MARBA-3410 file (N, C-alpha, C, O; in Angstrom, 1 decimal):
243
0.8,-1.2,-0.2,0.3,-0.5,-0.1,0.6,1.5,0.1,0.7,2.1,1.2 ~ 0.5,2.1,-0.8,1.3,3.3,-1.1,-0.1,4.6,-0.4,-1.3,4.7,-0.6 ~ 1.2,5.5,0.7,0.4,6.6,1.4,0.5,7.9,0.0,1.6,8.0,-0.7 ~ -0.4,8.6,-0.3,0.0,10.2,-0.8,-0.6,11.0,0.6,-1.8,11.1,1.1 ~ 0.8,11.6,1.0,-0.6,12.9,1.7,-0.3,14.2,1.6,0.8,14.8,1.4
-1.8,14.7,1.5,-2.1,15.9,0.5,-1.8,16.8,2.1,-2.0,16.1,3.1 ~ -1.3,18.3,2.3,-1.7,18.6,3.4,-2.2,20.1,2.8,-1.4,20.6,2.0 ~ -3.1,20.5,3.0,-3.5,22.0,2.6,-3.8,23.1,3.6,-4.6,23.2,4.5 ~ -3.0,23.6,3.2,-3.2,25.1,3.5,-3.0,26.4,3.2,-2.8,26.6,2.0 ~ -3.0,27.5,4.0,-3.6,28.7,3.8,-3.0,29.7,3.6,-1.7,29.6,3.5
-3.5,31.2,3.5,-2.7,32.2,4.1,-2.2,32.1,5.5,-2.7,31.3,6.2 ~ -1.0,33.2,6.2,-0.9,32.6,7.1,-0.3,31.5,8.3,0.1,31.6,9.4 ~ -0.5,30.5,7.3,0.0,29.3,7.3,1.3,28.5,6.5,1.3,27.2,6.3 ~ 2.2,29.4,6.0,3.2,28.4,5.4,4.0,27.8,6.7,4.5,26.7,6.5 ~ 4.3,28.7,8.3,5.7,27.7,9.3,4.7,26.5,9.2,5.0,25.5,8.7
3.6,26.6,9.7,2.5,25.3,10.2,3.1,24.8,8.9,4.3,24.4,8.9 ~ 2.4,24.7,7.6,2.4,23.4,6.5,3.8,23.2,6.8,4.0,22.2,7.5 ~ 5.0,23.8,6.3,6.1,23.9,6.0,6.5,22.8,7.2,6.9,21.7,6.8 ~ 6.3,23.1,8.7,6.6,22.1,9.8,6.4,21.0,9.6,7.2,20.1,9.8 ~ 5.3,20.8,9.1,4.4,18.9,9.3,5.1,18.1,7.9,5.5,16.9,7.9
5.1,18.9,7.0,5.8,18.9,5.9,7.2,17.9,6.0,7.4,16.7,5.7 ~ 8.0,19.0,6.6,9.3,18.4,7.1,9.1,17.2,7.9,10.0,16.4,8.2 ~ 8.0,17.1,8.3,8.2,15.8,9.8,7.4,14.8,9.3,7.4,13.7,9.9 ~ 6.7,14.9,7.9,5.9,13.1,7.3,6.6,13.2,6.0,6.3,12.2,5.3 ~ 7.6,14.1,5.5,8.2,13.3,3.9,8.7,12.5,3.8,8.8,12.0,2.7
9.4,12.2,4.8,10.0,10.7,5.1,9.3,9.9,5.4,9.6,9.2,4.4 ~ 8.5,9.1,6.1,7.2,8.3,6.2,6.2,8.3,4.8,5.6,7.3,4.6 ~ 6.2,9.1,4.2,5.0,9.0,3.1,5.7,8.0,2.1,6.9,7.7,2.2 ~ 4.7,7.5,1.0,5.5,7.4,-0.2,5.3,8.8,-0.9,6.4,9.3,-0.8 ~ 4.7,9.4,-1.3,4.4,11.1,-1.6,4.2,12.3,-1.1,3.7,12.3,0.0
4.3,13.3,-1.6,4.0,14.0,-0.7,3.5,15.6,-1.6,4.3,16.3,-2.3 ~ 2.2,16.0,-1.3,1.7,17.5,-2.1,1.4,18.2,-1.0,0.8,17.8,0.0 ~ 1.7,19.4,-1.3,1.2,21.1,-0.5,0.5,21.6,-1.1,1.2,22.3,-2.0 ~ -1.0,21.8,-1.2,-1.5,22.8,-1.6,-2.3,23.9,-0.8,-3.2,23.8,0.0 ~ -1.3,25.2,-1.3,-1.7,26.1,-0.3,-2.2,27.4,-1.5,-2.6,27.4,-2.6
-1.9,28.8,-0.1,-2.6,29.7,-1.4,-2.6,31.2,-0.1,-3.1,31.0,1.1 ~ -2.1,32.0,-0.4,-1.6,33.5,0.4,-1.7,34.8,0.1,-0.6,35.1,-0.4 ~ -2.6,35.8,0.1,-3.4,36.7,-0.3,-2.4,37.5,-0.9,-2.8,38.4,-1.7 ~ -1.0,37.5,-0.8,0.2,37.8,-2.0,0.4,37.7,-3.0,0.6,38.5,-3.8 ~ 0.1,36.2,-3.1,0.1,35.6,-4.3,1.8,35.2,-4.2,2.4,35.5,-5.2
2.4,34.8,-3.4,4.1,34.4,-2.7,4.4,33.2,-3.3,3.4,32.8,-3.8 ~ 5.2,32.5,-3.5,5.5,31.1,-4.4,6.2,31.1,-3.0,6.8,32.0,-2.4 ~ 5.8,29.7,-2.6,6.2,29.0,-1.4,6.7,27.4,-1.6,6.1,26.6,-2.4 ~ 7.9,27.0,-0.9,8.4,25.5,-0.8,8.7,25.1,0.3,9.1,25.8,1.3 ~ 8.7,23.8,0.3,9.8,23.0,1.0,9.4,21.4,0.7,9.4,21.1,-0.5
9.1,20.4,1.6,9.6,19.3,1.5,8.7,18.8,0.8,7.6,19.3,1.0 ~ 8.7,17.9,0.0,7.2,17.6,-1.3,7.4,18.5,-2.4,8.3,19.3,-2.6 ~ 6.2,18.2,-3.0,5.4,19.4,-4.0,4.5,20.1,-3.5,3.4,19.9,-3.0 ~ 5.1,21.2,-3.9,3.7,22.6,-3.8,3.2,23.0,-4.7,3.7,23.0,-5.9 ~ 1.9,23.4,-4.2,1.0,23.1,-5.8,0.1,25.0,-5.2,-0.6,25.1,-4.2
0.4,26.0,-6.0,-0.3,26.8,-5.4,-1.3,27.1,-6.2,-1.3,27.2,-7.4 ~ -2.7,27.4,-5.2,-3.7,27.6,-5.2,-4.5,29.2,-5.7,-3.6,29.8,-6.2 ~ -5.1,29.7,-5.7,-5.7,30.8,-6.2,-6.5,31.4,-4.3,-7.4,30.8,-3.8 ~ -5.9,32.4,-3.9,-6.1,33.0,-2.2,-8.4,32.8,-2.4,-9.4,32.6,-1.8 ~ -7.9,32.9,-3.4,-10.2,32.4,-3.5,-10.5,31.0,-2.9,-11.4,30.9,-2.1
-9.8,30.2,-3.1,-9.9,28.8,-3.2,-9.8,28.4,-1.7,-8.8,28.6,-1.1 ~ -11.1,27.6,-1.0,-11.4,27.2,0.1,-10.8,25.9,0.2,-9.9,25.6,-0.6 ~ -11.2,25.1,1.1,-10.5,23.7,1.5,-11.8,22.8,-0.2,-11.4,22.1,-1.1 ~ -13.1,22.9,0.0,-13.1,21.8,-1.1,-12.7,22.2,-2.3,-12.7,21.3,-3.1 ~ -12.3,23.3,-2.8,-11.3,23.4,-3.6,-9.9,23.0,-4.2,-9.6,22.8,-5.4
-9.0,23.1,-2.3,-7.8,22.8,-2.3,-8.1,21.3,-2.7,-7.7,20.8,-3.8 ~ -8.9,20.7,-1.9,-9.5,19.3,-1.6,-9.4,18.8,-3.2,-8.7,17.8,-3.4 ~ -9.8,19.4,-4.0,-9.7,18.7,-5.1,-8.7,18.6,-6.5,-8.6,17.9,-7.5 ~ -7.8,20.0,-5.9,-6.7,19.7,-6.4,-5.5,19.0,-5.8,-4.4,19.0,-6.2 ~ -5.9,18.4,-4.7,-5.0,17.3,-4.5,-5.8,16.1,-4.3,-5.2,15.0,-3.9
-6.9,16.0,-4.6,-7.6,15.1,-4.9,-6.8,14.3,-6.7,-6.6,13.1,-7.0 ~ -6.7,15.0,-7.2,-6.5,14.8,-8.7,-4.7,14.1,-8.6,-4.3,13.4,-9.5 ~ -4.2,14.3,-7.9,-2.9,14.3,-7.7,-2.8,13.1,-6.9,-1.7,12.7,-6.5 ~ -3.7,12.4,-6.7,-3.5,11.3,-6.2,-3.5,9.8,-7.3,-4.3,9.9,-8.3 ~ -2.7,8.7,-7.3,-2.3,8.1,-8.0,-3.8,6.8,-8.0,-4.7,6.9,-7.1
-3.8,6.0,-8.8,-4.6,5.2,-8.6,-4.5,3.4,-7.4,-5.4,2.6,-7.1 ~ -3.0,3.6,-7.2,-2.5,2.9,-6.4,-2.3,3.5,-4.9,-1.8,2.7,-4.1 ~ -2.6,4.7,-4.7,-2.4,5.3,-3.5,-3.5,5.7,-2.4,-4.6,6.1,-2.9 ~ -3.5,5.6,-1.4,-4.4,6.1,-0.2,-4.6,7.8,-0.2,-4.1,8.4,-1.2 ~ -4.9,8.2,0.3,-5.0,9.9,0.4,-4.8,9.8,1.9,-5.7,9.3,2.7
-3.6,10.2,2.4,-3.9,11.3,3.8,-3.7,12.3,3.6,-2.7,12.8,3.1 ~ -4.9,13.1,4.1,-4.8,14.4,4.2,-4.6,15.3,6.3,-5.1,15.1,7.5 ~ -3.9,15.9,5.7,-3.4,17.3,6.6,-3.6,18.4,6.7,-3.1,19.2,5.9 ~ -4.5,19.1,7.8,-5.1,20.7,7.6,-3.4,21.0,8.1,-2.6,20.3,8.6 ~ -3.4,22.1,7.8,-2.0,22.8,8.1,-2.0,23.7,9.4,-1.2,24.6,9.7
-3.3,23.3,10.4,-4.1,23.9,11.8,-3.5,22.8,12.6,-2.9,23.0,13.7 ~ -3.5,21.7,12.1,-3.3,20.0,13.0,-1.9,20.4,13.7,-1.0,21.1,13.2 ~ -1.7,19.9,15.2,-1.0,19.6,15.7,-0.8,18.6,16.2,-0.8,18.9,17.4 ~ -0.5,17.2,16.2,0.7,16.3,16.6,2.1,16.1,17.4,3.2,16.8,17.3 ~ 1.9,15.0,18.2,2.7,14.9,19.0,3.9,13.9,18.1,5.0,13.5,18.5
3.3,13.7,17.2,4.4,11.7,16.4,4.0,11.5,15.1,3.6,10.3,14.8 ~ 4.0,12.6,14.1,3.6,12.2,12.8,3.9,11.1,12.3,3.1,10.4,11.6 ~ 5.8,10.5,12.8,5.5,9.3,12.4,4.7,7.6,13.2,4.6,6.5,12.8 ~ 4.4,8.1,14.3,3.3,7.6,14.7,2.5,7.4,14.1,2.3,6.3,13.7 ~ 1.4,8.6,13.7,0.4,8.6,13.1,0.2,8.2,12.0,-1.0,7.9,11.8
1.4,7.9,10.7,1.3,7.1,9.7,1.4,6.4,9.8,0.4,5.8,9.5 ~ 2.4,5.4,10.2,2.5,4.4,10.7,1.6,3.5,11.3,1.6,2.3,11.0 ~ 0.8,4.2,12.3,-0.8,3.7,12.3,-1.6,3.4,11.7,-2.3,2.3,11.7 ~ -1.7,4.6,10.5,-2.5,4.7,9.3,-2.4,3.5,8.6,-3.2,2.6,8.3 ~ -0.9,3.7,8.2,-0.6,2.5,7.1,-1.2,0.8,7.9,-1.9,-0.1,7.3
-0.9,0.6,9.2,-0.8,-0.6,9.6,-2.1,-1.0,9.7,-2.4,-2.2,9.5 ~ -3.3,0.3,10.1,-4.7,-0.3,9.9,-5.0,-0.7,8.3,-5.1,-1.7,7.7 ~ -5.0,0.5,7.9,-5.6,0.6,5.9,-5.0,-1.1,5.3,-5.6,-2.0,4.7 ~ -3.2,-1.1,5.7,-3.3,-2.4,4.5,-3.3,-3.8,5.1,-3.4,-4.8,4.3 ~ -3.3,-3.9,6.5,-3.8,-5.1,7.1,-5.5,-5.5,7.2,-6.0,-6.5,7.5
-6.2,-3.8,6.7,-8.0,-4.5,6.7,-8.6,-3.6,5.5,-8.9,-2.5,5.7 ~ -8.7,-4.3,4.3,-9.7,-4.6,3.7,-10.2,-3.5,2.6,-10.1,-2.9,1.5 ~ -11.2,-4.0,4.4,-12.7,-3.3,4.1,-12.3,-2.5,5.5,-12.6,-3.0,6.5 ~ -11.6,-1.6,5.4,-11.9,0.4,5.8,-12.2,1.7,4.8,-11.5,1.8,3.8 ~ -12.8,2.3,5.0,-12.8,3.4,4.2,-12.2,4.3,4.0,-11.5,4.9,3.2
-13.0,4.4,5.6,-12.0,6.1,5.8,-11.5,6.0,7.6,-12.0,5.4,8.6 ~ -10.3,6.6,7.6,-9.7,6.4,8.9,-9.1,7.3,9.1,-8.3,7.9,8.2 ~ -9.4,7.9,10.8,-9.2,9.3,11.3,-8.7,9.3,12.9,-9.0,8.4,13.7 ~ -8.0,10.3,13.3,-7.5,9.7,14.7,-8.1,10.5,15.4,-8.3,11.6,14.8 ~ -8.5,10.6,16.7,-9.1,11.3,17.4,-8.3,12.6,18.0,-7.2,12.6,18.5
-9.4,13.8,17.7,-9.2,14.9,17.9,-9.6,15.5,19.1,-10.6,15.2,19.7 ~ -8.5,16.5,19.7,-8.9,17.2,20.7,-10.6,17.7,21.3,-11.4,17.3,22.2 ~ -10.7,19.0,19.9,-11.8,19.6,20.0,-12.5,19.7,19.1,-12.2,20.4,18.2 ~ -13.7,18.8,19.0,-14.4,18.5,17.7,-16.2,18.6,18.1,-16.8,18.2,19.1 ~ -16.6,19.1,17.1,-18.6,18.7,17.6,-18.7,17.5,17.4,-19.4,16.9,18.2
-18.1,16.7,16.5,-18.3,15.4,16.3,-17.8,14.2,17.7,-17.1,13.2,17.6 ~ -18.5,14.8,19.2,-18.3,13.9,20.2,-18.4,12.9,19.9,-18.8,12.7,18.7 ~ -18.2,11.7,20.7,-18.6,9.9,20.6,-19.9,10.2,21.2,-20.7,9.4,20.8 ~ -20.4,11.0,21.9,-21.5,10.8,22.5,-22.9,11.0,21.1,-24.1,10.7,21.2 ~ -22.1,11.8,19.9,-22.8,11.9,18.8,-22.6,11.3,18.3,-23.7,11.1,17.7
-21.7,10.5,17.7,-21.1,9.7,16.1,-20.9,8.0,16.8,-20.9,7.0,16.0 ~ -20.6,7.9,18.1,-20.7,6.5,18.3,-21.2,5.5,18.2,-22.1,5.2,19.0 ~ -21.0,4.2,17.0,-21.7,3.3,16.7,-21.9,2.1,17.7,-22.8,1.7,18.4 ~ -20.3,1.7,17.5,-19.5,0.7,18.2,-18.3,0.7,18.7,-17.6,1.6,18.2 ~ -17.6,0.1,19.6,-16.2,0.0,20.1,-15.5,-0.8,19.5,-16.1,-1.3,18.5
-13.9,-1.2,19.5,-13.8,-1.9,19.2,-12.2,-1.7,20.3,-11.2,-1.1,20.0 ~ -12.5,-2.6,21.6,-11.4,-1.8,22.1,-9.8,-2.6,22.3,-8.9,-2.1,23.0 ~ -9.8,-3.7,21.7,-8.7,-4.3,21.0,-8.2,-3.6,20.6,-7.0,-3.4,20.8 ~ -8.9,-3.1,19.8,-8.4,-2.5,18.3,-7.6,-1.2,18.6,-6.5,-0.9,18.2 ~ -8.6,-0.4,19.7,-8.4,1.1,20.1,-9.3,2.3,19.1,-9.2,3.5,19.2
-10.2,1.7,18.1,-10.9,2.4,17.6,-12.2,2.4,17.5,-12.5,1.2,17.1 ~ -13.3,3.1,17.5,-14.6,3.1,17.3,-14.8,3.0,16.2,-14.1,3.6,15.3 ~ -16.0,2.1,16.0,-16.8,2.5,14.3,-18.2,3.9,14.7,-19.1,4.0,15.6 ~ -18.0,4.7,13.6,-18.2,6.1,14.2,-19.3,6.7,12.6,-19.1,6.2,11.5 ~ -20.1,7.5,12.8,-21.0,7.7,12.1,-20.3,9.7,11.2,-20.8,10.3,10.2
-19.4,9.8,11.9,-18.7,10.7,11.6,-17.0,10.6,11.8,-16.4,9.6,12.3 ~ -16.4,11.9,11.1,-14.7,12.0,11.7,-14.8,13.4,11.4,-15.6,14.0,10.8 ~ -13.6,13.8,12.1,-13.2,15.5,12.3,-12.6,15.1,11.1,-12.1,14.1,10.7 ~ -12.9,16.4,10.5,-12.1,16.7,9.1,-11.1,16.9,8.7,-10.7,16.9,7.5 ~ -10.2,17.2,9.9,-8.6,17.5,10.4,-7.2,16.8,9.6,-6.2,17.1,9.1
-7.8,15.7,9.9,-6.8,15.0,9.5,-7.5,13.1,8.8,-8.6,12.7,9.1 ~ -6.9,12.6,8.2,-8.0,11.4,7.7,-7.2,11.1,6.4,-6.4,11.8,5.8 ~ -7.7,9.5,6.1,-6.7,8.7,5.3,-8.5,8.2,4.5,-9.5,7.9,5.1 ~ -8.3,8.3,3.3,-9.3,7.8,2.6,-9.1,6.6,1.5,-8.7,7.1,0.5 ~ -9.4,5.3,1.4,-9.3,4.1,0.8,-9.3,4.2,-0.8,-9.8,5.1,-1.5
-8.8,3.5,-1.2,-8.8,3.6,-3.0,-10.3,3.3,-3.1,-10.7,4.4,-3.4 ~ -10.9,2.9,-3.1,-12.6,2.6,-3.4,-12.7,3.9,-3.2,-13.0,4.5,-4.3 ~ -12.6,4.7,-2.0,-13.5,5.5,-2.0,-12.7,7.3,-2.9,-13.2,8.3,-3.5 ~ -11.8,7.1,-2.6,-10.8,8.1,-3.7,-11.5,7.6,-5.3,-11.6,8.4,-6.3 ~ -11.8,6.7,-5.2,-12.4,6.1,-7.1,-13.3,6.9,-7.1,-13.2,7.8,-8.1
-14.4,7.0,-6.2,-15.8,7.5,-6.0,-15.6,8.9,-5.6,-16.2,9.8,-6.2 ~ -15.0,9.1,-4.7,-15.1,11.0,-5.2,-13.9,11.3,-6.7,-13.7,12.5,-6.9 ~ -13.3,10.7,-7.2,-13.0,11.4,-8.2,-14.2,11.5,-9.4,-14.1,12.4,-10.3 ~ -15.4,10.5,-9.2,-16.2,11.0,-10.1,-17.4,12.3,-10.6,-17.9,12.7,-11.6 ~ -17.3,12.9,-8.6,-17.6,13.9,-8.8,-16.8,15.2,-9.1,-15.6,15.5,-9.2
-18.3,16.1,-9.3,-18.0,17.5,-9.8,-17.6,18.8,-7.8,-18.2,19.2,-6.8 ~ -16.7,18.7,-8.2,-16.3,20.0,-6.7,-16.3,21.8,-7.8,-15.4,22.7,-7.6 ~ -17.0,21.8,-8.5,-16.7,23.5,-8.9,-17.5,23.8,-8.2,-17.2,24.9,-7.9 ~ -18.8,23.4,-7.3,-20.0,24.3,-7.0,-19.8,24.2,-5.0,-20.7,24.6,-4.1 ~ -18.4,23.7,-4.7,-18.5,22.9,-3.2,-17.0,23.7,-2.8,-16.1,23.0,-2.4
-16.7,25.4,-3.0,-15.5,25.7,-2.6,-14.9,25.8,-1.5,-13.7,25.9,-1.1 ~ -16.5,25.6,-0.8,-16.1,25.8,0.5,-15.9,24.1,1.4,-15.5,23.9,2.5 ~ -16.3,23.0,0.4,-16.4,22.1,1.0,-16.8,21.4,1.8,-16.3,20.4,2.2 ~ -18.0,21.8,2.2,-18.8,20.9,3.3,-19.8,19.6,2.6,-20.8,20.0,2.0 ~ -19.6,18.5,2.7,-20.0,17.5,2.7,-19.3,16.3,2.0,-19.9,15.2,1.7
-18.0,16.8,1.9,-17.3,15.6,0.8,-16.6,14.7,1.5,-15.9,13.8,1.0 ~ -17.1,14.8,3.1,-16.6,13.9,4.1,-17.9,12.7,4.0,-17.9,11.5,3.7 ~ -19.0,13.7,4.3,-20.0,12.8,4.1,-20.5,11.9,2.9,-21.1,10.8,3.0 ~ -20.0,12.5,1.7,-19.7,11.4,0.8,-18.9,10.4,1.1,-19.3,9.3,0.7 ~ -18.0,10.4,1.5,-17.2,9.4,1.4,-17.5,8.6,2.4,-17.9,7.6,1.9
-17.6,8.6,3.3,-18.7,7.9,4.6,-20.1,7.3,4.2,-20.3,6.1,4.4 ~ -20.9,7.9,3.7,-22.0,7.8,2.7,-21.6,6.3,2.2,-21.8,5.2,2.7 ~ -21.0,6.6,1.5,-20.1,5.6,0.3,-19.5,4.7,0.8,-19.7,3.7,0.1 ~ -18.9,4.5,1.7,-17.8,3.4,2.8,-19.2,2.8,3.4,-19.1,1.6,3.7 ~ -20.1,3.1,3.6,-20.7,2.6,5.0,-22.1,2.0,3.7,-23.1,1.4,4.2
-22.0,2.2,2.3,-23.1,1.7,1.0,-22.8,0.4,0.9,-23.7,-0.5,0.7 ~ -20.8,0.3,1.1,-20.8,-0.9,0.3,-19.4,-1.3,1.4,-18.2,-1.4,1.2 ~ -20.2,-1.5,2.5,-19.7,-2.9,3.2,-17.9,-2.2,3.7,-17.0,-3.0,3.6 ~ -17.6,-0.5,4.2,-16.6,-0.6,4.6,-16.9,0.4,5.7,-17.8,1.2,6.0 ~ -15.6,0.0,6.5,-15.7,0.4,8.1,-15.4,2.4,8.0,-14.7,2.9,7.2
-16.0,2.9,8.8,-15.8,4.4,9.0,-14.7,4.3,10.3,-15.3,3.9,11.3 ~ -13.5,4.4,10.5,-12.8,4.4,12.1,-12.4,5.7,12.6,-12.4,6.8,12.1 ~ -12.2,5.2,13.6,-12.0,6.8,14.6,-11.4,6.0,15.2,-11.9,5.1,15.8 ~ -9.3,6.4,14.8,-8.4,5.5,15.9,-8.1,6.6,17.3,-7.4,7.6,17.2 ~ -8.8,5.9,18.5,-7.9,6.5,19.6,-6.6,5.8,20.4,-6.3,5.8,21.6
-6.0,5.4,19.3,-4.2,5.7,19.5,-3.6,6.5,19.0,-2.4,6.5,19.2 ~ -4.0,7.3,18.4,-3.3,8.5,18.1,-4.0,9.3,17.8,-4.9,8.9,17.0 ~ -4.0,11.0,18.2,-4.5,12.0,18.5,-3.6,13.3,18.1,-2.4,13.6,18.1 ~ -4.8,13.9,17.7,-4.4,15.1,16.7,-5.2,17.1,17.8,-6.4,17.3,17.9 ~ -4.1,17.9,18.3,-4.7,18.8,18.5,-4.9,19.4,17.7,-4.1,19.3,16.8
-6.4,20.8,17.6,-7.2,21.6,17.3,-7.9,22.6,17.3,-9.1,22.4,17.3 ~ -7.5,23.7,17.4,-8.2,24.9,18.1,-9.7,24.8,17.3,-9.8,24.7,16.1 ~ -10.6,24.9,18.2,-11.9,24.9,16.9,-11.6,26.4,16.2,-10.8,27.3,16.6 ~ -12.6,26.4,15.1,-13.1,28.1,14.7,-13.0,27.8,12.8,-12.1,27.2,12.3 ~ -14.4,28.6,12.1,-14.5,29.0,10.8,-14.1,30.5,10.4,-14.1,31.5,11.1
-13.6,30.4,9.1,-13.3,31.6,8.8,-14.2,31.7,7.0,-13.9,32.0,5.8 ~ -15.4,31.3,7.5,-16.1,31.4,6.4,-18.0,31.6,6.8,-18.5,31.7,7.9 ~ -18.6,31.7,5.6,-20.1,31.6,6.1,-20.7,30.3,5.9,-20.7,29.6,4.9 ~ -21.6,30.0,7.5,-21.7,28.9,7.4,-22.8,29.0,6.7,-22.9,28.0,6.0 ~ -23.6,29.6,6.5,-25.0,29.5,5.3,-24.5,28.9,3.9,-25.1,28.1,3.3
-23.5,29.4,3.7,-23.0,29.7,1.8,-22.6,28.4,2.1,-23.1,27.7,1.3 ~ -21.6,27.5,3.3,-21.1,26.4,3.3,-22.3,25.4,3.1,-22.2,24.4,2.3 ~ -23.3,25.5,3.7,-24.1,24.5,3.7,-25.1,24.6,2.1,-25.5,23.5,1.8 ~ -25.5,25.6,1.3,-26.1,25.9,0.5,-24.6,24.9,-0.6,-25.0,23.8,-1.0 ~ -23.8,25.1,-0.7,-23.0,24.8,-1.5,-23.2,23.0,-1.5,-23.3,22.1,-2.4
-23.1,23.0,0.2,-23.1,21.2,0.3,-24.4,20.3,-0.3,-24.4,19.1,-0.5 ~ -25.6,21.6,-0.7,-26.4,21.0,-0.4,-26.2,20.9,-2.7,-26.5,19.9,-3.2 ~ -25.9,21.7,-3.2,-25.8,21.2,-4.7,-24.7,20.5,-4.6,-24.2,20.6,-5.7 ~ -23.7,19.6,-3.8,-22.7,19.1,-3.8,-23.8,17.7,-3.4,-23.3,16.6,-3.8 ~ -24.6,17.6,-3.0,-24.9,15.9,-2.8,-26.2,15.8,-3.6,-27.0,15.0,-3.4
-26.2,16.7,-4.8,-27.1,16.6,-5.9,-26.4,15.2,-6.7,-26.9,14.4,-7.6 ~ -25.0,15.1,-6.1,-24.1,14.1,-7.2,-24.5,12.3,-6.5,-24.2,11.1,-6.9 ~ -25.3,12.8,-5.2,-25.3,11.3,-4.2,-26.3,10.7,-5.0,-27.0,11.4,-5.7 ~ -26.4,8.8,-5.2,-27.0,8.2,-5.4,-27.9,8.0,-4.4,-28.0,8.7,-3.4 ~ -28.7,7.0,-4.7,-29.7,7.0,-4.0,-30.0,6.7,-2.5,-30.7,7.1,-1.6
-29.1,5.5,-2.9,-28.4,4.3,-1.2,-27.3,5.5,-0.7,-26.7,5.1,0.4 ~ -26.9,6.7,-1.2,-26.2,7.2,-0.7,-27.1,8.4,0.4,-27.0,8.6,1.6 ~ -28.1,9.0,-0.6,-28.5,10.0,0.3,-29.6,8.9,1.3,-29.9,9.7,2.2 ~ -30.0,7.9,1.5,-30.6,7.0,2.7,-29.6,7.2,3.8,-29.6,7.8,4.9 ~ -28.4,6.4,3.2,-27.2,6.4,4.1,-27.1,7.7,5.2,-27.1,7.9,6.4
-27.0,8.3,3.7,-27.0,10.4,5.2,-27.9,10.3,5.9,-27.8,10.4,7.2 ~ -29.5,10.1,5.1,-30.1,10.5,6.2,-29.7,9.7,7.8,-29.1,10.1,8.8 ~ -30.1,8.6,7.5,-29.9,7.5,8.6,-28.6,8.2,9.4,-28.7,8.6,10.6 ~ -27.5,8.2,8.8,-26.4,8.7,9.5,-26.2,10.2,10.2,-25.1,10.5,10.8 ~ -27.2,11.0,10.1,-27.3,12.4,9.9,-28.1,11.9,11.4,-27.6,11.9,12.5
-29.8,11.5,11.1,-30.5,11.5,11.9,-29.7,10.6,13.7,-29.8,11.2,14.8 ~ -29.0,9.6,13.5,-28.4,9.0,14.6,-27.3,10.3,15.3,-27.3,10.6,16.5 ~ -26.5,10.9,14.5,-26.2,11.8,15.2,-26.4,12.5,15.8,-25.6,12.8,16.6 ~ -27.3,12.9,15.5,-28.5,14.3,15.9,-28.5,14.1,17.8,-28.3,14.7,18.8 ~ -28.9,13.0,17.5,-29.4,12.3,19.2,-30.0,13.9,19.9,-29.4,14.8,20.6
-31.5,13.7,19.2,-31.5,15.2,20.1,-31.5,16.2,19.9,-32.6,16.8,20.1 ~ -30.1,17.1,19.1,-30.0,18.6,18.4,-31.2,18.6,17.3,-32.2,17.9,17.1 ~ -30.7,19.8,16.7,-31.4,20.4,15.4,-30.2,19.5,14.5,-29.0,19.7,14.5 ~ -31.2,18.3,13.6,-30.2,17.6,12.6,-30.2,18.9,11.8,-31.0,19.9,12.0 ~ -29.1,18.8,10.5,-28.8,19.0,9.5,-29.9,19.0,8.6,-30.9,18.5,9.1
-30.1,19.5,7.1,-31.6,19.0,6.4,-31.8,17.4,6.0,-30.7,16.8,5.8 ~ -32.8,16.8,5.8,-32.4,15.5,5.0,-33.2,15.9,3.5,-33.7,16.8,2.9 ~ -32.8,14.6,3.4,-33.0,14.9,1.2,-33.8,13.6,1.6,-34.1,12.8,2.5 ~ -33.9,13.9,-0.3,-34.8,12.7,-0.6,-34.6,12.8,-1.9,-34.2,13.9,-2.4 ~ -35.0,11.2,-2.8,-34.1,11.5,-3.9,-34.4,12.3,-5.0,-33.6,12.7,-5.8
-36.0,12.4,-5.1,-36.4,14.3,-5.3,-36.1,15.2,-5.3,-36.1,16.0,-6.3 ~ -35.7,15.5,-4.2,-35.2,17.3,-4.4,-33.6,17.1,-4.7,-33.0,18.0,-5.3 ~ -32.9,16.0,-4.3,-31.4,16.0,-5.3,-31.3,16.1,-6.5,-30.2,16.1,-7.0
END
């Protein structure tokens, strides 16, 4: 199994992205950094650095990175504001779990601050493997398997600059195709919550993106989203007709 690590960076995050790249490049098969900055300055460091427009947010940069991943590579994505005490251990853990179990679609480490708490997302625990089967993972650091990448490459990202719903698409595809979605409690990411975009706009873009879902994926999204709500206000549900 080969790992292509994609680091997503943005304005004022060069130092953090460069530090992550320096820590991971020896432990992955390929490394690409998709970045932007308001002054349109060229950045470089370990790996292949690809400059995007500063108007490109997560969704657009994810699409750029996705298209860099070859057919025989899994995608390990790291956002530049992620902090990990041991990137080598995280990558080793990712490699060991995905290479030894072919029915995993999505893998992600535990994250310090997240709205996707265990109370919301936990389906079942595997204490021996130190992993949880979950309905959602936090999109700060994660890995997608070959089949998930293939499904995502079928999609049009042009109307989803902010990137909401990409994680749901990967997760719904996984469960529709008997693939596990795992949160790994043996590795840990520190992250400070916060957004720099309009949530309403992100939700509208997600709705357009969801028009590409297959009927089974729509049904799976409604089931997982309902489970994850746990008495809170659920995100909008969808039907095949309004998609």
